[in-house]
C-alpha positions in Angstrom: 0.0 0.0 0.0 1.5 3.3 -1.1 1.9 5.9 1.7 0.8 9.5 0.9 3.4 12.2 1.3 3.0 14.7 4.1 2.5 18.4 3.4 6.0 18.9 4.8 7.6 16.5 2.3 5.7 18.0 -0.6 6.9 21.5 0.4 10.5 20.3 0.7 10.5 18.8 -2.8 9.0 22.0 -4.3 11.8 24.0 -2.6 14.4 21.6 -4.0 13.1 21.9 -7.5 13.0 25.7 -7.2 16.6 25.7 -6.0 17.8 23.5 -8.9 15.9 25.7 -11.4 17.4 28.8 -9.9 20.9 27.2 -10.0 20.5 26.2 -13.6 19.3 29.6 -14.5 22.2 31.2 -12.6 24.6 28.9 -14.4 23.2 29.7 -17.7 23.4 33.4 -16.9 27.1 33.0 -15.9 27.9 31.0 -19.1 26.0 33.5 -21.3 27.7 36.3 -19.5 31.1 34.7 -19.8 30.5 34.1 -23.5 29.4 37.7 -24.0 32.4 39.0 -22.2 34.8 36.8 -24.2 33.0 37.9 -27.5 33.4 41.6 -26.5 37.0 41.1 -25.5 37.7 39.2 -28.7 36.4 42.0 -30.8 38.4 44.5 -28.9 41.6 42.4 -29.0 41.1 41.8 -32.8 40.6 45.6 -33.3 43.6 46.5 -31.2 45.9 43.9 -32.9 44.8 45.2 -36.4 45.5 48.8 -35.3 48.9 47.8 -33.9 49.8 45.9 -37.1 48.7 48.9 -39.3 50.7 51.4 -37.3 53.7 49.1 -37.2 53.6 48.8 -41.0 53.3 52.5 -41.4 56.2 53.1 -39.0 58.4 50.7 -40.9 57.5 52.2 -44.3 58.1 55.8 -43.0 61.4 54.7 -41.5 62.6 53.2 -44.8 61.4 56.4 -46.6 63.5 58.6 -44.2 60.4 60.1 -42.5 61.7 59.8 -39.0 59.0 62.0 -37.4 56.2 59.9 -38.8 58.0 56.7 -37.9 58.3 57.7 -34.3 54.7 58.8 -34.0 53.3 55.6 -35.6 55.7 53.4 -33.6 54.2 54.8 -30.4 50.7 54.2 -31.6 51.6 50.7 -32.5 52.9 50.1 -29.1 49.8 51.5 -27.4 47.4 49.3 -29.4 49.6 46.2 -28.9 49.5 46.6 -25.1 45.7 47.1 -25.3 45.4 43.8 -27.2 47.6 42.1 -24.6 45.4 43.3 -21.7 42.3 42.0 -23.4 43.8 38.5 -24.2 45.2 38.1 -20.7 42.0 38.8 -18.7 40.7 36.2 -16.3 37.9 34.9 -18.5 40.2 34.7 -21.5 42.9 32.8 -19.5 40.2 30.4 -18.3 39.0 29.8 -21.9 42.6 29.3 -23.1 43.2 26.5 -20.6 40.5 24.3 -22.1 42.1 21.5 -24.1 41.7 21.9 -27.9 38.6 24.2 -27.6 40.7 26.9 -26.0 43.4 26.8 -28.7 42.2 30.0 -30.5 42.4 31.9 -27.1 45.8 30.5 -26.3 47.1 31.4 -29.8 45.7 34.9 -29.4 47.6 35.3 -26.1 50.8 34.2 -27.8 50.3 36.5 -30.7 49.5 39.6 -28.6 52.7 38.9 -26.5 54.8 38.7 -29.7 53.2 41.9 -31.1 53.8 43.8 -27.8 57.4 42.6 -27.8 57.9 43.7 -31.4 56.5 47.2 -30.8 58.2 47.9 -27.5 61.5 46.0 -27.8 62.1 46.3 -31.5 60.2 48.9 -33.4 60.5 51.8 -31.0 64.3 51.5 -30.4 64.9 50.7 -34.1 63.1 53.9 -35.1 65.5 55.7 -32.8 68.4 54.3 -34.9 66.8 56.4 -37.7 69.3 57.0 -40.5 71.0 53.7 -40.1 67.8 51.9 -41.1 66.6 54.4 -43.7 68.1 53.9 -47.1 67.4 57.5 -48.1 69.6 58.6 -45.2 72.1 55.8 -45.3 73.1 56.4 -48.9 74.2 60.0 -49.4 74.7 62.0 -52.6 77.2 60.4 -55.0 76.4 56.9 -53.7 78.5 57.5 -50.5 77.5 55.5 -47.4 76.7 57.4 -44.2 79.3 55.5 -42.2 79.1 57.6 -39.1 75.4 57.1 -38.7 75.8 53.4 -39.3 78.5 53.0 -36.7 76.7 55.1 -34.1 73.6 52.9 -34.5 75.4 49.6 -34.2 74.7 48.9 -30.5 71.0 49.6 -30.8 70.8 47.6 -34.0 72.5 44.6 -32.4 70.1 44.7 -29.5 66.9 45.1 -31.6 68.1 42.4 -34.1 68.6 39.9 -31.3 65.1 40.8 -29.9 63.5 40.5 -33.3 65.1 37.1 -33.9 63.9 35.8 -30.5 60.3 37.1 -31.2 60.4 35.7 -34.7 61.2 32.3 -33.3 58.3 32.6 -30.8 56.0 33.6 -33.6 57.0 30.7 -35.8 56.2 28.3 -32.9 52.6 29.5 -32.4 50.4 26.5 -33.0 47.7 26.6 -35.6 44.0 26.5 -34.6 40.7 25.4 -35.9 39.5 29.0 -36.4 40.4 30.3 -39.8 40.3 34.0 -38.7 42.9 33.3 -35.9 45.0 31.1 -38.2 45.2 33.8 -40.9 46.3 36.3 -38.3 49.0 33.9 -37.1 50.4 33.4 -40.6 50.4 37.1 -41.3 52.3 37.7 -38.0 54.8 35.0 -38.8 55.5 36.6 -42.2 55.9 40.0 -40.7 58.2 38.9 -37.9 60.4 37.0 -40.4 60.6 40.1 -42.7 61.4 42.5 -39.8 64.0 40.1 -38.3 65.7 39.7 -41.6 65.8 43.5 -42.2 67.3 44.2 -38.8 69.8 41.3 -38.8 71.1 42.5 -42.2 71.3 46.1 -41.0 73.0 45.1 -37.8 75.5 43.1 -39.7 76.2 46.0 -42.0 76.7 48.3 -39.0 79.1 45.9 -37.5 81.5 45.5 -40.4 80.6 47.9 -43.3 82.2 51.1 -41.8 85.7 49.6 -41.7 85.2 47.7 -45.0 84.1 50.8 -46.7 87.1 52.9 -45.6 86.0 54.6 -42.4 89.4 53.8 -40.8 91.4 54.2 -43.9 91.2 53.2 -47.6 90.3 49.7 -48.6 90.7 47.8 -51.9 89.0 44.7 -53.3 89.4 42.5 -56.3 86.0 42.2 -58.1 85.5 39.3 -60.4 82.8 39.3 -63.1 81.7 35.7 -63.6 80.2 34.5 -66.8 77.9 31.6 -65.9 77.6 30.6 -69.5 80.7 28.5 -68.6 79.9 27.1 -65.1 82.3 27.1 -62.2 81.7 26.3 -58.5 81.0 29.9 -57.4 78.9 30.6 -60.5 80.9 31.0 -63.7 84.3 31.5 -65.3 86.2 34.6 -64.3 85.5 36.6 -67.5 86.6 40.1 -66.3 87.8 41.9 -63.2 88.4 45.3 -61.6 89.6 46.8 -58.4 87.1 48.3 -56.0 88.5 51.2 -54.0 86.6 52.5 -50.9 87.4 55.5 -48.8 85.1 57.1 -46.2 82.0 55.4 -47.7 82.7 56.4 -51.3 83.3 53.6 -53.8 84.8 53.5 -57.3 86.0 50.7 -59.6 89.4 51.0 -61.3 91.5 48.8 -63.6 88.6 47.1 -65.4 89.9 44.5 -67.7 89.0 41.2 -69.3 90.7 37.9 -68.4 93.0 38.4 -71.4 95.2 40.3 -68.9 95.6 37.2 -66.7 97.9 34.3 -67.0 97.7 30.5 -66.4 101.0 30.1 -64.7 100.9 32.0 -61.4 102.8 30.8 -58.3 100.5 28.5 -56.3 99.3 29.2 -52.8 98.5 26.6 -50.1 94.8 26.2 -49.2 95.3 22.9 -47.3 95.6 19.2 -48.1 91.8 18.6 -48.7 91.7 21.4 -51.3 94.8 20.1 -53.0 93.5 16.5 -53.1 90.0 17.5 -54.3 90.8 20.2 -56.8 94.6 20.1 -57.4 94.3 18.3 -60.7 92.8 21.4 -62.3 95.6 23.7 -61.0 93.1 26.3 -59.4 95.7 28.4 -57.6 97.8 28.6 -60.7 95.3 28.9 -63.6 92.7 31.7 -63.3 90.3 29.7 -65.5 89.9 27.2 -62.7 90.4 29.6 -59.7 86.7 29.1 -58.6 86.0 25.4 -59.2 85.1 25.0 -55.5 81.7 26.4 -54.4 83.3 27.8 -51.2 83.9 31.4 -52.2 86.7 32.2 -49.7 89.0 29.8 -51.7 88.4 31.7 -55.0 88.8 35.0 -53.2 92.2 34.1 -51.7 93.4 32.9 -55.1 92.2 36.1 -56.8 94.0 38.1 -54.1 97.2 36.1 -54.9 96.8 36.6 -58.6 96.4 40.3 -58.4 99.4 40.7 -56.0 101.5 38.8 -58.5 100.2 40.9 -61.3 100.5 44.3 -59.7 102.3 44.1 -56.4 99.2 45.3 -54.6 97.7 43.1 -51.9 93.9 43.8 -51.8 91.9 43.7 -48.6 89.3 41.3 -49.9 87.4 40.1 -53.0 83.9 40.4 -54.5 82.1 38.3 -57.1 79.1 39.1 -59.2 77.5 38.0 -62.5 75.3 39.4 -65.4 72.1 38.3 -63.6 73.0 40.5 -60.6 73.8 43.4 -63.0 70.3 43.0 -64.5 68.8 43.5 -61.0 70.8 46.7 -60.6 69.8 48.0 -64.0 66.1 47.5 -63.0 66.8 50.2 -60.4 69.3 52.6 -61.9 67.9 52.4 -65.5 69.6 51.5 -68.8 73.1 52.5 -69.8 74.1 53.7 -73.3 77.3 52.5 -74.8 79.5 54.9 -76.9 78.0 53.5 -80.1 74.4 54.2 -78.9 73.4 50.6 -78.0 71.3 50.5 -74.8 72.0 47.9 -72.2 68.9 47.2 -70.1 67.8 44.9 -67.3 66.0 42.8 -70.0 68.8 42.3 -72.4 72.1 42.4 -70.4 72.1 38.6 -69.6 71.4 37.5 -73.1 73.7 40.1 -74.7 76.7 39.1 -72.5 76.2 35.3 -72.3 74.8 34.5 -75.8 74.5 37.3 -78.3 78.0 38.6 -77.9 79.4 35.2 -79.0 77.5 35.2 -82.3 78.0 38.9 -82.9 81.8 38.7 -82.7 82.3 35.1 -84.0 85.9 34.0 -83.5 87.1 37.6 -82.7 87.4 37.0 -79.0 89.5 40.1 -78.4 86.7 42.3 -79.8 84.1 40.4 -77.8 86.0 40.9 -74.6 86.5 44.6 -75.3 82.8 44.9 -75.8 82.1 43.2 -72.4 84.6 45.5 -70.7 82.7 48.5 -72.1 79.4 47.0 -70.9 80.8 46.4 -67.4 82.4 49.8 -67.2 79.1 51.5 -68.2 77.1 49.6 -65.6 79.6 50.2 -62.8 79.8 53.9 -63.6 76.0 54.2 -63.4 75.6 52.4 -60.1 78.4 54.2 -58.4 77.0 57.6 -59.4 74.0 59.4 -57.9 71.4 57.0 -56.7 67.8 58.2 -56.9 66.2 55.0 -55.5 68.5 53.8 -52.6 65.9 51.5 -51.1 65.3 49.7 -54.4 69.0 49.4 -55.0 69.6 47.8 -51.6 66.7 45.4 -52.3 68.3 44.5 -55.7 71.7 43.9 -54.0 70.0 41.8 -51.3 68.2 39.7 -53.9 71.5 39.1 -55.7 73.2 38.1 -52.4 70.4 35.7 -51.5 70.9 34.0 -54.8 74.6 33.7 -54.5 75.1 36.3 -57.3 76.9 38.7 -55.0 79.7 37.3 -52.8 82.1 39.1 -50.5 85.3 38.0 -48.7 87.5 40.0 -46.3 91.1 39.3 -45.5 90.4 40.6 -42.0 89.5 37.5 -39.9 87.0 39.3 -37.7 85.1 40.7 -40.7 85.3 37.4 -42.5 83.8 35.6 -39.5 80.7 37.9 -39.7 80.5 37.5 -43.5 80.7 33.8 -43.3 77.4 33.7 -41.4 75.5 35.6 -44.1 74.5 34.8 -47.7 77.3 37.2 -48.9 79.9 34.8 -47.6 78.9 32.0 -50.0 80.6 29.4 -47.8 80.3 25.7 -47.3 79.2 25.4 -43.7 81.3 23.4 -41.3 78.5 22.0 -39.2 77.1 18.4 -39.5 73.4 19.2 -40.5 72.1 17.6 -43.6 73.6 19.1 -46.7 73.5 18.5 -50.5 75.6 21.0 -52.5 75.2 20.2 -56.2 78.1 21.8 -58.1 78.4 22.0 -61.9 81.8 22.7 -63.5 82.1 23.0 -67.3 84.8 20.6 -68.7 84.3 21.4 -72.4 85.7 24.9 -72.4 82.5 26.0 -74.2 79.6 28.4 -73.3 76.8 25.9 -73.3 75.8 26.4 -69.6 73.7 29.4 -70.7 71.4 26.7 -72.1 71.6 24.3 -69.1 68.5 23.5 -67.1 68.7 21.8 -63.7 66.4 19.7 -61.5 67.5 18.7 -58.0 65.9 16.3 -55.6 67.1 15.5 -52.1 65.3 12.8 -50.1 66.1 10.9 -46.9 64.6 8.4 -44.6 63.1 8.8 -41.2 64.9 9.7 -37.9 64.8 6.3 -36.3 68.4 5.3 -36.1 72.0 6.4 -36.1 72.1 6.5 -39.9 69.6 6.8 -42.7 69.6 6.3 -46.5 69.4 9.3 -48.6 69.3 10.0 -52.3 70.3 13.1 -54.4 69.0 13.1 -57.9 70.1 15.6 -60.5 68.8 16.1 -64.0 70.7 18.3 -66.4 69.1 19.2 -69.7 70.9 20.7 -72.7 68.4 23.2 -74.2 70.7 24.5 -76.9 68.4 25.5 -79.8 69.1 24.3 -83.3 71.4 26.7 -85.2 74.9 27.5 -86.4 77.4 27.9 -83.5 81.1 28.6 -83.4 83.4 25.9 -82.0 84.1 28.4 -79.2 80.4 28.3 -78.1 79.4 24.7 -78.8 82.5 22.7 -79.3 84.8 21.2 -76.7 88.2 22.1 -75.6 88.9 18.4 -75.0 86.5 15.7 -76.2 87.7 12.4 -74.7 84.2 10.8 -74.9 83.6 11.5 -78.6 80.4 13.4 -77.9 78.7 15.2 -80.8 79.1 18.9 -81.5 76.8 20.9 -79.2 77.2 18.5 -76.3 77.9 19.8 -72.8 80.7 18.0 -71.0 80.2 18.3 -67.2 82.0 17.6 -64.0 79.2 17.2 -61.5 80.1 17.2 -57.8 78.0 16.5 -54.7 79.2 18.1 -51.5 77.4 15.8 -49.1 76.5 15.7 -45.4 79.5 15.3 -43.1 80.0 11.6 -42.4 77.9 10.5 -45.4 79.1 7.4 -47.4 78.4 6.9 -51.1 76.7 3.5 -51.8 76.3 4.0 -55.5 76.1 6.6 -58.2 74.5 6.1 -61.6 74.4 8.1 -64.8 71.2 7.5 -66.8 70.7 4.3 -64.8 74.2 2.9 -65.3 76.7 2.6 -62.5 79.4 5.2 -62.9 82.9 5.8 -61.5 83.1 8.7 -59.1 86.0 10.7 -57.9 86.2 11.3 -54.1 87.4 14.4 -52.3 86.8 16.4 -49.1 85.7 20.0 -48.4 85.6 21.5 -45.0 84.6 18.1 -43.4 82.1 17.2 -46.2 82.8 14.3 -48.5 82.8 15.3 -52.2 81.7 12.8 -54.9 82.2 13.8 -58.6 81.2 12.2 -61.9 81.9 13.3 -65.5 79.6 12.9 -68.5 78.4 14.5 -71.7 74.8 15.8 -72.3 74.0 16.0 -76.1 71.9 18.9 -77.4 68.2 18.3 -76.7 68.8 15.5 -74.1 68.7 15.1 -70.4 71.2 13.3 -68.2 70.0 11.9 -64.8 72.5 11.4 -62.1 71.5 9.6 -58.9 73.7 9.6 -55.8 72.6 6.9 -53.2 74.1 7.5 -49.8 74.1 6.5 -46.2 74.3 9.5 -44.0 74.3 10.1 -40.2 71.0 10.9 -38.6 71.8 14.4 -37.3 69.9 17.4 -36.0 69.2 20.4 -38.2 67.2 21.5 -41.2 68.5 20.2 -44.6 70.3 22.7 -46.8 70.5 22.6 -50.6 72.4 25.7 -51.8 71.7 26.7 -55.4 74.7 27.4 -57.6 74.1 30.8 -59.3 73.9 29.8 -63.0 71.7 31.2 -65.7 68.7 29.1 -65.0 66.3 28.9 -62.0 66.5 25.1 -61.1 63.6 23.1 -59.9 64.2 22.0 -56.3 62.5 19.3 -54.3 63.6 18.5 -50.7 62.0 15.7 -48.7 64.2 15.3 -45.7 62.7 14.9 -42.2 64.2 17.2 -39.7 65.6 15.2 -36.8 65.7 16.5 -33.2 
């Protein structure tokens, strides 16, 4: 028999239900309130971050344009809005939301982004703006293309500090995790791009402030051998030494003297000692004796020291360093300074300088090599005169030179050990690194004595296994295509200085070297699927494996190096030799911890 509830029991149950309802309603109100608060703060944080980014961009642009007053004002605005965004994204509700696994990832990422932006504005942008003229190309390059060395040197301490801060913040930005919200993820990618750009700008400027004043004659005149390389005939650092001059720098002003073709150089200089590994790997080509092979190694400091020795034997002058460049780099400069007109009225432009100097000149002058080289001297002289004159677009010129350096088309070596130590860590140094990280340097040297590398096209693939042992298998595949068009060519252009393999006219005879990861062992190398004999050497701790073969006109040669290399930490590096083409590159190498 069911017992009826008392009035007291009924009243208690009603009270309990009301309490639960009130609790649920209060909880819902709290959740809705928290969500509303987060939504409001999210909008405010987003607005503040966007404002900070816009003002930071305006400040950077004003600084590069030489408008220091605007740069200072907008840097302060950027810092103000960045700190506002940081306050919004570090409130108690935001921090609670950020702690929720997965669901809170957009909030956590936003906190990290606001911290990076605040660091950029307060620790990098504001003090960098204070450096002023050292960062602004319009103030850095004075009339007559003279560098403002005093401003650069004065700004060096600030630039060193801000560059280090920018590099640290860039590393933090690159490590911000992605999230499931596209809006937040897009902002993350934009921030990563901006921090990388700013870090690169400040690092380059800080490096320049550290070594450029002395190298450009602030403490006394300096001189440098400049080699003009023709990459129609490949050499390790780019191309054959086709012409040269002497760069003279004093108090920031630069001029080029003694421009001449390689006709003025000999093939029987007294050798210099670059160490037993260099002698073993390259000694058969007499690089320290014969200027034609002075740059067979891809390590530019070797070529630079040989050029220093050659010029001292020629003139009695010991230069303070060496510079290398090529026609492609000259085309970048001509895009900025405009075309030059030769004495006969011919215009040399950014669009035609490469083809004129590396192809047309050979057909125009035929077998009259003396006339062709005089023509190339005239071209080089005109371009150098133009770029060392008054510069109307200094920022664009620095960008052009930076592009050339990043592609290996502008290299610099200093005989001063402290300066060289700095250069070696930059693209300008064009060095083979001495660390153990994965490395695949593919180097083409022309063996035919012809000019067919203007028509050479390259594909390079570097693959390696997973990071699950002490060693792993790796493969470097290189495809070289000879795209010489049909036509009539002189023997100088398409013949061979020496043809031991009996290849047909128009074939490219190549010495292909792989500068491999330190400790790597070659298991097998094939040329078009057939096992080939390789020559073995060593360069700065890296094994060097070389094969020689012809590539007939219209054909492609495939070379495959199969190796066993140590499983070592570091990102893989595949430097691109600066030839006339833009090679296809495919790197599939897991980064080991």
